[in-house]
TIMI-59382 format. One record per residue: residue number from 1; residue in one letter; x, y, z of N, C-alpha, C in turn. Coordinates in steps of 0.02 Angstrom, whole numbers. Each point is the difference from the previous one (the first is absolute). Last residue first. Layout:
N
NUM,A,X,Y,Z,X,Y,Z,X,Y,Z .
...
END
This chain:
289
289,X,1058,-824,-1292,50,-38,-37,48,69,-59 .
288,X,-175,49,141,42,-10,47,65,-56,-49 .
287,X,-220,100,-82,53,43,-3,66,-23,58 .
286,X,-163,-143,-71,23,4,-40,43,55,14 .
285,X,-125,-70,173,53,-53,-38,39,20,-39 .
284,X,-170,129,67,37,-16,44,69,-23,-28 .
283,X,-200,-26,-118,25,64,-3,68,14,41 .
282,X,-163,-193,45,70,-5,-68,26,68,-27 .
281,X,-155,9,174,70,-54,32,59,15,-50 .
280,X,-217,132,-26,56,16,46,41,-47,16 .
279,X,-173,-81,-138,25,38,-31,57,44,36 .
278,X,-134,-158,95,43,-30,-57,56,53,-35 .
277,X,-183,57,180,89,-6,20,32,-66,-46 .
276,X,-199,106,-65,25,71,13,73,-51,29 .
275,X,-167,-145,-48,48,36,-79,42,58,36 .
274,X,-139,-109,161,44,-45,-25,49,31,-73 .
273,X,-185,124,106,56,-9,28,49,-40,-17 .
272,X,-185,-11,-100,28,60,-18,56,10,33 .
271,X,-135,-190,33,34,-4,-65,27,64,-7 .
270,X,-129,19,191,59,-59,6,33,-4,-49 .
269,X,-181,121,-24,36,26,25,72,-38,10 .
268,X,-206,-125,-103,41,63,-29,59,39,28 .
267,X,-45,-248,108,-37,86,-5,25,31,-56 .
266,X,-4,-268,34,70,54,20,-67,60,-40 .
265,X,-80,-247,9,-20,72,28,53,48,25 .
264,X,109,-214,-25,-71,3,-13,-16,75,28 .
263,X,214,-87,25,1,-44,-81,-81,24,2 .
262,X,176,199,120,-83,-62,13,-10,-32,-48 .
261,X,253,76,-28,-89,40,16,-38,-59,20 .
260,X,292,58,-10,-77,-35,3,-39,22,-11 .
259,X,280,29,-33,-61,34,-1,-56,-54,-12 .
258,X,284,4,55,-44,-30,-38,-69,47,27 .
257,X,266,-23,10,-34,55,12,-63,-24,-33 .
256,X,216,-156,22,-34,21,-52,-61,46,57 .
255,X,260,-113,32,-86,18,24,-3,29,-54 .
254,X,233,-158,25,-43,70,-52,-74,-12,42 .
253,X,222,-92,148,-47,-21,-64,-19,73,-22 .
252,X,232,-8,110,-61,-16,19,-56,9,-70 .
251,X,300,-45,105,-40,9,-57,-74,-5,34 .
250,X,178,1,177,-41,-48,-58,-38,50,-34 .
249,X,196,113,147,-58,-42,16,-41,-18,-70 .
248,X,224,123,40,-4,-59,10,-44,-41,9 .
247,X,67,244,-1,-26,-29,31,-9,-72,17 .
246,X,97,135,-175,28,-6,65,-21,-38,46 .
245,X,-109,53,-188,32,-56,-10,39,-4,55 .
244,X,-184,171,34,33,-21,-59,19,-59,31 .
243,X,-204,128,116,81,-25,10,24,-41,-59 .
242,X,-182,232,32,1,-85,-36,54,-2,27 .
241,X,-79,170,150,33,-19,-51,-6,-70,-24 .
240,X,-144,211,153,27,-72,5,51,10,-75 .
239,X,-144,188,78,38,-7,58,39,-87,-5 .
238,X,-161,100,-180,75,13,-5,35,-7,56 .
237,X,-160,-183,-66,-9,58,31,70,22,-16 .
236,X,-117,-191,-160,54,12,52,-8,81,9 .
235,X,-129,-116,-162,-37,21,67,46,6,67 .
234,X,46,-78,-251,-29,67,-5,-33,31,79 .
233,X,129,-235,-30,40,60,-7,-32,78,-3 .
232,X,-137,-212,148,26,27,-86,48,61,3 .
231,X,73,-159,200,-75,64,-15,28,-12,-74 .
230,X,97,-116,261,-14,0,-74,-41,31,-37 .
229,X,163,27,230,-72,-31,-9,14,11,-78 .
228,X,166,11,241,-20,-28,-66,-72,3,-10 .
227,X,115,105,244,-24,-66,-34,15,21,-81 .
226,X,38,139,185,-10,-56,43,-24,-53,-62 .
225,X,43,248,-24,52,-47,-23,2,-58,57 .
224,X,-170,189,-47,65,-1,53,52,-69,-5 .
223,X,-165,34,-178,43,54,17,43,13,42 .
222,X,-133,-206,-29,49,19,-33,54,54,-8 .
221,X,-201,-19,138,41,-59,23,51,16,-53 .
220,X,-172,133,-46,23,17,64,48,-40,25 .
219,X,-127,-87,-170,41,40,-34,44,47,61 .
218,X,-168,-131,59,38,-41,-30,63,40,-18 .
217,X,-187,84,92,24,-17,47,73,-48,-38 .
216,X,-172,114,-147,40,44,46,50,-43,59 .
215,X,-150,-123,-121,49,-7,-38,49,61,28 .
214,X,-173,-171,119,10,66,-22,60,6,-26 .
213,X,-46,-218,81,-25,21,-48,-6,77,-38 .
212,X,191,-151,168,-63,35,5,-32,9,-82 .
211,X,177,-123,118,-67,-27,-33,-49,40,-9 .
210,X,309,7,45,-84,32,20,-42,-44,-49 .
209,X,226,-60,24,-18,69,45,-62,30,-1 .
208,X,111,-254,-69,-65,41,-26,20,49,53 .
207,X,220,-139,-89,-61,3,58,-50,34,-22 .
206,X,197,-169,-120,-27,50,-2,-61,12,59 .
205,X,239,-127,-182,-52,-4,72,-36,76,14 .
204,X,71,-110,-215,35,53,37,-59,8,48 .
203,X,35,-142,-207,22,-33,49,13,57,48 .
202,X,-114,-9,-218,87,41,4,40,-27,75 .
201,X,-231,-63,-55,41,-23,-54,74,26,0 .
200,X,-153,62,160,12,-58,27,69,-26,-71 .
199,X,-106,206,2,41,14,43,23,-82,27 .
198,X,-172,39,-176,69,23,-21,61,-3,52 .
197,X,-230,-67,57,23,-44,-36,75,20,-29 .
196,X,-127,170,131,31,-59,29,30,-57,-30 .
195,X,-114,169,-107,55,17,28,44,-46,40 .
194,X,-213,-37,-104,64,-19,-50,76,22,29 .
193,X,-211,-8,140,21,-55,-40,53,6,-37 .
192,X,-93,218,87,20,-40,52,43,-51,-16 .
191,X,-130,163,-118,63,-2,-20,40,-48,53 .
190,X,-250,34,5,12,-36,-65,91,-2,-7 .
189,X,-132,14,237,40,43,-57,14,-18,-51 .
188,X,-95,-106,212,-68,6,-62,51,40,-65 .
187,X,85,-26,217,10,-76,-40,-31,15,-54 .
186,X,101,220,107,-51,-38,34,0,-70,-54 .
185,X,207,178,-15,-68,3,35,-31,-68,-5 .
184,X,247,65,4,-58,-36,-68,-59,0,4 .
183,X,256,80,63,-78,37,19,-48,-37,-50 .
182,X,263,-92,101,-62,30,-60,-47,16,15 .
181,X,271,-67,81,-55,40,5,-47,19,-65 .
180,X,200,-209,15,-32,56,-40,-63,35,35 .
179,X,186,-151,151,-39,-2,-52,-23,76,-23 .
178,X,157,48,6,-1,-70,-16,-23,-22,74 .
177,X,53,260,-146,-18,-62,61,-17,-59,-31 .
176,X,33,203,-141,45,-49,17,1,-36,63 .
175,X,-175,144,-75,9,-49,-44,60,-43,5 .
174,X,-28,192,125,-59,-48,25,10,-62,-52 .
173,X,100,242,3,44,-67,-16,-43,-58,21 .
172,X,-38,274,-122,7,-50,64,40,-59,3 .
171,X,-33,216,-156,65,-24,45,-17,-58,47 .
170,X,-241,66,-46,76,39,-47,65,-20,37 .
169,X,-193,-168,33,5,57,-3,49,33,-20 .
168,X,-116,-191,-121,9,6,78,27,70,7 .
167,X,-101,-206,-185,5,65,9,28,20,85 .
166,X,-36,-185,-252,13,-17,96,17,86,2 .
165,X,-175,-79,-210,75,23,23,2,3,69 .
164,X,-175,-100,-216,24,13,66,45,37,5 .
163,X,-101,10,-241,48,-49,52,6,32,72 .
162,X,-210,35,-180,57,34,27,48,-53,43 .
161,X,-230,65,-198,38,-48,54,56,22,25 .
160,X,-268,81,-81,69,3,-24,30,-48,55 .
159,X,-223,-14,-50,24,60,-6,47,27,-19 .
158,X,-169,-219,-8,64,20,21,14,82,-20 .
157,X,-228,-124,76,25,16,-77,71,31,26 .
156,X,-180,-206,72,23,66,20,38,2,-56 .
155,X,-141,-203,30,-53,70,-16,35,71,17 .
154,X,123,-217,63,-41,9,-45,-45,55,11 .
153,X,249,7,88,-54,-41,10,-71,3,-68 .
152,X,284,93,0,-53,9,20,-76,-55,-5 .
151,X,305,12,65,-58,-2,-42,-68,24,5 .
150,X,109,20,193,50,-46,-55,-26,-24,-37 .
149,X,-84,235,137,-1,-92,-5,68,-11,-44 .
148,X,-142,232,122,43,-26,-27,11,-69,21 .
147,X,-223,164,-59,28,-73,57,82,33,-37 .
146,X,-259,147,12,82,-21,-38,12,-54,39 .
145,X,-281,49,-38,69,-11,52,75,-2,-46 .
144,X,-295,50,28,68,-15,-53,38,-8,50 .
143,X,-212,9,100,-24,7,-69,58,-27,-62 .
142,X,-36,-81,273,24,66,-31,-16,-24,-76 .
141,X,-96,-132,153,20,44,57,31,70,-46 .
140,X,-76,-229,-89,-41,30,-22,-2,70,57 .
139,X,123,-218,-24,-51,-13,45,-41,73,-10 .
138,X,202,-29,-120,-51,-59,-18,-66,-18,49 .
137,X,174,193,27,-37,-8,-61,-64,-46,-12 .
136,X,153,-19,186,-62,40,14,-32,10,-82 .
135,X,187,-132,25,-61,-36,19,-51,45,2 .
134,X,179,90,-84,-23,-45,-44,-51,-39,40 .
133,X,128,134,131,-53,27,-43,-16,-21,-78 .
132,X,133,-115,191,-52,20,23,-39,43,-56 .
131,X,219,-45,-70,-44,-85,5,-62,20,33 .
130,X,159,172,-44,-46,-31,-69,-35,-44,26 .
129,X,37,150,228,31,-39,-60,-24,-8,-56 .
128,X,-102,221,76,23,-58,61,50,-42,-55 .
127,X,-154,236,31,77,-21,-34,-17,-61,37 .
126,X,-207,152,-85,18,-61,26,79,-21,2 .
125,X,-167,235,-55,55,-40,-19,5,-62,60 .
124,X,-206,175,-111,17,-37,45,61,-46,-16 .
123,X,-130,213,-113,43,-46,-4,19,-26,68 .
122,X,-235,145,-104,59,-26,52,41,-64,-11 .
121,X,-124,188,-180,26,-60,16,35,6,60 .
120,X,-74,198,-107,-61,-12,32,36,-104,24 .
119,X,154,132,-118,-10,17,52,-43,5,48 .
118,X,138,-70,-227,-76,-36,32,1,41,66 .
117,X,189,75,-138,-48,-15,-53,-80,-28,28 .
116,X,186,52,162,-27,39,-40,-38,3,-29 .
115,X,74,-200,86,-33,40,44,-15,61,-22 .
114,X,155,-113,-127,-81,-38,-4,-49,37,48 .
113,X,233,66,-16,-24,38,-37,-71,-37,-7 .
112,X,131,-52,155,-17,63,26,-38,9,-43 .
111,X,81,-215,8,-60,27,39,-21,87,-2 .
110,X,197,-122,-109,-60,-31,-27,-62,47,32 .
109,X,233,8,71,2,-1,-72,-60,-3,-33 .
108,X,27,-31,242,5,58,-27,-13,13,-60 .
107,X,39,-228,83,-69,26,11,-10,60,-30 .
106,X,210,-113,-3,-49,-12,-55,-63,41,19 .
105,X,186,-4,165,14,-5,-61,-59,13,-73 .
104,X,-31,-60,228,6,67,10,38,19,-74 .
103,X,-76,-226,23,-60,46,17,17,79,-7 .
102,X,119,-229,-23,-15,66,-59,-35,37,16 .
101,X,38,-196,158,72,27,-9,7,48,-89 .
100,X,-211,-105,132,45,44,43,59,41,-25 .
99,X,-226,-100,-165,79,-24,34,32,57,38 .
98,X,-253,44,-78,67,-12,-12,41,-18,41 .
97,X,-284,34,-82,48,-31,34,58,3,-36 .
96,X,-239,123,-8,56,-16,-24,44,-27,52 .
95,X,-279,77,-33,54,-34,39,67,3,-14 .
94,X,-212,176,-72,55,-60,-19,51,-3,41 .
93,X,-268,131,0,67,-24,25,29,-37,-56 .
92,X,-188,204,-73,3,-65,72,96,-12,18 .
91,X,-106,131,-245,-8,13,70,9,-78,32 .
90,X,60,147,-248,-6,-36,26,-23,-16,87 .
89,X,-18,126,-233,-3,13,64,-4,-52,51 .
88,X,131,23,-241,-78,-32,30,2,46,73 .
87,X,164,100,-201,-11,-63,48,-55,-5,26 .
86,X,53,193,-142,-3,-39,-20,12,-69,29 .
85,X,-7,227,103,-50,0,-58,-2,-73,-50 .
84,X,159,31,195,-53,17,29,-78,-17,-58 .
83,X,251,-6,-69,-30,-62,47,-66,14,24 .
82,X,95,181,-113,-21,-49,-62,-2,-71,49 .
81,X,53,195,130,-63,10,-30,-26,-65,-48 .
80,X,220,0,105,-66,-20,57,-57,12,-34 .
79,X,207,70,-137,-29,-105,20,-65,12,62 .
78,X,69,192,-49,-30,5,-70,-16,-90,30 .
77,X,104,113,146,-69,21,4,-15,-32,-45 .
76,X,213,-28,31,-18,-35,34,-96,-2,14 .
75,X,164,122,-157,-35,-66,-18,-35,-37,52 .
74,X,56,211,68,-38,-9,-58,-10,-64,-14 .
73,X,158,37,157,-67,18,28,-49,-2,-59 .
72,X,231,-3,-62,-20,-68,43,-70,10,5 .
71,X,82,187,-83,-19,-62,-59,-15,-80,34 .
70,X,89,201,132,-66,10,-25,-29,-52,-50 .
69,X,225,-18,98,-45,-29,70,-92,26,-40 .
68,X,208,53,-164,-13,-74,32,-60,-13,47 .
67,X,74,207,-109,-61,-38,-36,-6,-66,50 .
66,X,174,172,42,-66,10,27,-45,-29,-21 .
65,X,196,-87,-50,1,4,85,-68,27,7 .
64,X,90,37,-208,-13,-68,5,-45,-20,55 .
63,X,113,205,-52,-69,-11,-6,-19,-61,-12 .
62,X,206,23,71,-31,34,39,-82,-6,-8 .
61,X,129,-181,-98,16,50,5,-50,48,51 .
60,X,59,-284,-6,-42,56,-4,34,71,-10 .
59,X,126,-211,-84,-12,29,55,-40,59,6 .
58,X,96,-238,-118,-26,33,-15,-24,48,80 .
57,X,203,-171,-7,-54,-4,-31,-35,91,-6 .
56,X,218,-66,83,-37,-27,41,-62,-22,-34 .
55,X,159,167,-69,26,-74,-35,-45,-64,40 .
54,X,-125,213,-66,47,8,6,26,-70,7 .
53,X,-194,182,-130,31,-65,5,86,-1,40 .
52,X,-246,135,34,74,3,-32,19,-58,24 .
51,X,-274,78,-31,58,-39,5,76,33,-12 .
50,X,-214,119,-44,-24,-41,59,67,-30,27 .
49,X,-55,231,-146,30,-50,-11,-4,-48,81 .
48,X,-173,175,-141,47,-2,61,47,-50,-5 .
47,X,-227,55,-117,47,59,-8,74,5,46 .
46,X,-218,-148,-22,8,48,53,43,67,-14 .
45,X,-48,-164,-183,-64,24,23,20,46,57 .
44,X,173,-117,-83,-2,44,-35,-72,58,20 .
43,X,67,-201,144,58,62,-14,-30,55,-32 .
42,X,-107,-201,-24,-16,30,69,33,63,-6 .
41,X,53,-142,-156,-43,51,-31,-30,41,56 .
40,X,186,-163,26,10,60,-54,-73,33,-5 .
39,X,1,-183,119,32,54,35,9,56,-33 .
38,X,-70,-180,-128,-58,26,49,24,67,42 .
37,X,130,-132,-152,-44,37,-41,-47,37,66 .
36,X,141,-172,86,42,48,-5,-60,62,-42 .
35,X,-92,-192,29,6,20,72,59,66,-18 .
34,X,-19,-158,-190,-84,56,20,22,29,60 .
33,X,188,-112,-56,-24,49,-46,-69,16,25 .
32,X,64,-183,97,48,59,42,-23,62,-40 .
31,X,-185,-189,-12,65,8,-17,39,61,19 .
30,X,-219,-126,156,22,50,-71,63,-16,-12 .
29,X,-111,-68,195,-14,-32,-47,0,39,-60 .
28,X,48,79,234,-53,16,-57,-35,-38,-41 .
27,X,202,-44,148,-57,16,37,-64,5,-49 .
26,X,211,-16,-108,-35,-56,15,-42,-1,56 .
25,X,80,205,-85,-42,-31,-46,-15,-78,16 .
24,X,139,142,146,-72,10,1,-32,-44,-64 .
23,X,230,-28,26,-44,-51,58,-86,31,-4 .
22,X,165,87,-152,-20,-60,-18,-37,-26,62 .
21,X,61,218,15,-61,-13,-56,2,-73,-23 .
20,X,82,101,249,4,-3,-72,-39,-10,-44 .
19,X,-6,19,256,51,38,-27,18,-11,-86 .
18,X,-208,-71,158,55,-50,-12,63,32,-28 .
17,X,-174,154,62,4,-60,50,70,-44,-15 .
16,X,-67,173,-151,35,28,53,-4,-45,56 .
15,X,-94,-62,-188,87,-3,-28,7,34,54 .
14,X,-220,-39,24,41,-63,-15,59,15,-14 .
13,X,-134,202,15,15,-45,43,28,-65,21 .
12,X,-38,97,-212,41,37,32,8,-34,60 .
11,X,-161,-89,-128,52,-22,-7,90,49,30 .
10,X,-247,32,26,14,-58,45,69,-12,-35 .
9,X,-100,205,-82,18,-3,70,29,-73,42 .
8,X,-91,-8,-218,75,54,-8,24,2,91 .
7,X,-215,-72,-46,51,-35,-13,61,1,-7 .
6,X,-175,152,56,16,-31,46,48,-75,-28 .
5,X,-35,237,-88,-3,-53,-35,47,-27,62 .
4,X,-119,243,16,45,-41,3,2,-64,-21 .
3,X,-122,237,-74,-4,-52,33,44,-61,15 .
2,X,-88,290,-34,37,-66,-6,7,-49,25 .
1,X,-159,243,-86,14,-62,60,59,-59,-18 .
END
């Protein structure tokens, strides 16, 4: 009987996905030398070369291509078994709040892994403005929430900060218009007050082209070049572009993505979901950097 060391497979998959030993070492929290040694051990045990070095980085050989998909499936099964056997069998419901502007970007980052680890837990999502979500948390209508705010309130935990950016349609012209057409959302949007203050300070006349709370509607307006909007850099979709210095729009403030748990009686499963959120968002920011 021959057994494959999953640690070696994990190093192999990391190198294949990142294209290099150094990047893989960062993902695995190992030294480059340790990753290189693991790849060498795996190649020796299988009797074949798995990578070839090219200008654009390490590329899979034919043997590496054959192994890659199977290695991913084996690691997924390994992780599934580990999670199933070592995590508590939580059941019940956890109610999570997220601001409309970060739902599509950050929800998938942690929801899939959490749902896989705790298949018997019902996750209810409440998408709303940060202001309303904090009220709902206080009232006990949700168990935890993410927010986007200038700073972080009492009892909150700042996960990361980003400076807001102006965005518009690719090769668009809306930013040239005066009054400036702005898709700014409803009056409870956390971005609205600092954005309007920045426009007033820069003496730029503006008009609101949408007070919709639906983020898809606001994005569609910007994509159609009917107006500009502001977003966190990490949430800018591919169909829009960040408006650089040529747009001559005023600088915007730093916003914090915060995590809040119910101040009292937070359930164990809510705390576990909070930990999944912390790990996923911090890892995402680290990789983006």
